[in-house]
C-alpha positions as CSV (number, residue, x, y, z in Angstrom):
1,X,0.0,0.0,0.0
2,X,1.4,3.4,-1.0
3,X,1.3,6.3,1.4
4,X,-1.6,7.9,-0.6
5,X,-3.7,4.9,0.2
6,X,-3.3,5.1,4.0
7,X,-6.7,6.0,5.5
8,X,-6.6,8.8,8.0
9,X,-9.8,8.0,9.8
10,X,-10.3,4.8,11.8
11,X,-12.6,3.6,14.6
12,X,-13.7,7.0,16.1
13,X,-12.9,8.0,19.6
14,X,-15.7,8.2,22.2
15,X,-16.2,11.9,22.0
16,X,-14.2,14.7,23.6
17,X,-13.5,16.3,26.9
18,X,-13.9,20.1,27.5
19,X,-12.0,21.2,30.6
20,X,-12.9,24.6,31.6
21,X,-12.3,27.0,34.6
22,X,-10.8,30.4,35.2
23,X,-7.2,31.1,34.5
24,X,-5.1,29.3,37.2
25,X,-7.6,26.5,37.7
26,X,-5.2,24.0,36.2
27,X,-6.9,23.4,32.8
28,X,-3.8,23.0,30.7
29,X,-1.8,20.9,33.2
30,X,-4.8,18.6,33.9
31,X,-5.7,18.4,30.2
32,X,-2.1,17.3,29.3
33,X,-2.1,14.7,32.1
34,X,-5.5,13.4,31.2
35,X,-4.6,13.0,27.5
36,X,-1.4,11.2,28.6
37,X,-3.6,8.5,30.2
38,X,-5.0,7.4,26.8
39,X,-3.3,5.4,24.2
40,X,-4.5,7.8,21.5
41,X,-5.3,11.3,22.5
42,X,-4.7,15.0,21.7
43,X,-4.5,18.1,23.9
44,X,-6.1,21.1,22.3
45,X,-5.0,24.2,24.1
46,X,-7.4,26.9,22.9
47,X,-4.9,29.7,23.8
48,X,-2.5,28.2,21.3
49,X,-5.2,28.5,18.6
50,X,-5.5,32.2,19.5
51,X,-1.8,32.5,19.0
52,X,-2.1,31.3,15.4
53,X,-3.6,34.7,14.6
54,X,-0.6,36.7,13.2
55,X,-2.3,40.0,12.8
56,X,-5.6,41.4,14.2
57,X,-5.8,39.0,17.1
58,X,-7.6,40.3,20.2
59,X,-7.3,38.5,23.6
60,X,-10.3,38.6,25.9
61,X,-10.3,41.4,28.4
62,X,-12.6,42.6,31.3
63,X,-13.6,45.6,29.1
64,X,-16.3,45.1,26.5
65,X,-14.6,44.3,23.2
66,X,-16.8,42.9,20.5
67,X,-13.9,41.8,18.3
68,X,-12.3,39.9,21.2
69,X,-15.7,38.3,21.9
70,X,-16.0,37.3,18.3
71,X,-12.6,35.7,18.4
72,X,-13.6,33.7,21.5
73,X,-16.2,32.0,19.4
74,X,-13.7,31.6,16.5
75,X,-11.3,29.8,18.8
76,X,-14.1,27.6,20.0
77,X,-15.2,26.8,16.5
78,X,-11.6,25.9,15.5
79,X,-11.2,23.8,18.6
80,X,-14.3,21.9,17.7
81,X,-13.3,21.4,14.1
82,X,-9.9,20.1,15.3
83,X,-11.4,17.9,18.0
84,X,-13.8,16.4,15.4
85,X,-10.9,15.5,13.1
86,X,-9.1,13.9,16.0
87,X,-12.2,11.9,17.0
88,X,-12.6,10.6,13.4
89,X,-9.0,9.4,13.5
90,X,-9.5,7.6,16.8
91,X,-7.9,10.1,19.1
92,X,-9.7,11.4,22.3
93,X,-9.3,15.1,22.2
94,X,-9.0,17.0,25.5
95,X,-9.9,20.7,24.9
96,X,-8.9,23.3,27.5
97,X,-10.5,26.7,27.4
98,X,-11.8,29.4,29.7
99,X,-15.5,29.1,29.3
100,X,-17.5,31.0,31.9
101,X,-20.6,32.1,30.0
102,X,-23.6,30.0,29.1
103,X,-23.6,31.3,25.5
104,X,-20.0,30.2,25.1
105,X,-20.7,26.7,26.4
106,X,-23.8,26.4,24.3
107,X,-21.7,27.3,21.3
108,X,-19.3,24.4,22.1
109,X,-22.2,22.0,22.4
110,X,-23.6,23.0,19.0
111,X,-20.3,23.2,17.2
112,X,-18.9,19.9,18.4
113,X,-20.5,17.1,16.4
114,X,-18.0,14.3,17.0
115,X,-19.9,12.5,19.8
116,X,-20.4,13.3,23.4
117,X,-18.7,16.4,24.8
118,X,-17.8,15.6,28.4
119,X,-17.8,19.0,30.1
120,X,-15.8,19.4,33.2
121,X,-15.4,22.5,35.3
122,X,-12.3,22.8,37.4
123,X,-13.1,25.1,40.3
124,X,-10.3,25.4,42.9
125,X,-11.7,28.8,43.9
126,X,-10.5,32.3,43.0
127,X,-7.9,32.5,45.8
128,X,-6.2,29.2,44.8
129,X,-6.3,30.2,41.1
130,X,-4.7,33.5,41.9
131,X,-2.0,31.7,43.9
132,X,-1.3,29.4,41.0
133,X,-1.2,32.3,38.5
134,X,1.4,34.1,40.6
135,X,3.5,30.9,40.8
136,X,3.7,30.1,37.1
137,X,6.0,31.1,34.3
138,X,3.1,32.6,32.2
139,X,2.6,36.1,33.6
140,X,-1.0,37.3,33.6
141,X,-1.5,41.1,33.6
142,X,-5.2,40.9,34.5
143,X,-6.8,39.6,37.6
144,X,-9.3,37.1,36.3
145,X,-10.5,35.9,39.7
146,X,-13.9,37.7,39.4
147,X,-14.7,35.2,36.6
148,X,-15.1,32.5,39.3
149,X,-18.3,34.0,40.5
150,X,-19.6,34.6,36.9
151,X,-18.8,31.0,36.1
152,X,-20.6,29.7,39.2
153,X,-23.7,31.7,38.2
154,X,-23.7,31.1,34.5
155,X,-22.8,27.4,34.6
156,X,-24.5,26.4,37.8
157,X,-26.4,23.6,36.1
158,X,-23.4,21.8,34.7
159,X,-23.1,18.3,36.2
160,X,-19.3,17.9,36.7
161,X,-17.6,20.4,39.0
162,X,-14.3,19.4,40.5
163,X,-12.9,21.4,43.4
164,X,-9.2,20.8,42.7
165,X,-7.8,23.3,45.2
166,X,-6.3,20.5,47.4
167,X,-5.9,17.8,44.8
168,X,-2.7,16.9,42.9
169,X,-2.8,16.8,39.2
170,X,-3.1,13.0,39.2
171,X,-5.9,13.1,41.7
172,X,-7.7,15.7,39.6
173,X,-7.3,13.5,36.5
174,X,-8.7,10.5,38.5
175,X,-11.7,12.7,39.5
176,X,-12.3,13.7,35.8
177,X,-12.1,10.0,34.8
178,X,-14.5,9.0,37.5
179,X,-17.0,11.8,36.8
180,X,-17.0,11.3,33.0
181,X,-16.9,7.5,33.0
182,X,-14.1,7.5,30.5
183,X,-11.7,4.6,30.7
184,X,-8.1,5.0,29.6
185,X,-6.7,2.4,27.3
186,X,-3.1,1.4,27.7
187,X,-0.7,2.2,24.9
């Protein structure tokens, strides 16, 4: 068989995981550790998708910025397209994104068509998230801790909330697996 005849898609994965929480909640770290538990997986860091914009990119800010808001949905759409491609190829995608508004989460639900979207909110609390933000290499210039209350209000009906304030990364991954019912397959 020549390389042009190799199929890209295979037995699809069982959907995707969307890890959300405020900055400092541990999304990227937990997403990478969760993906590492599976034999075939991908970590989709939505901030990295934003960084693909060479010119005209606008990061979210506390001030009202319609273009930044539009780009939040563009990032989500691109994450869902990428996740769907990975699912079709048999990889479990783990998406990490700051999703605190109902409209943003509803957009993810509508845009992801590759099976179940297991939504998990990491909620260590604003103080713990701030502590983690101050301790990491990535310097944030904005205090995003008020988003914790917005998220609690807007996403109160979400089923999976994990208070990871006192959990290790591995304990948090275990909690995500238990809550979603996903079972890692060994490599």
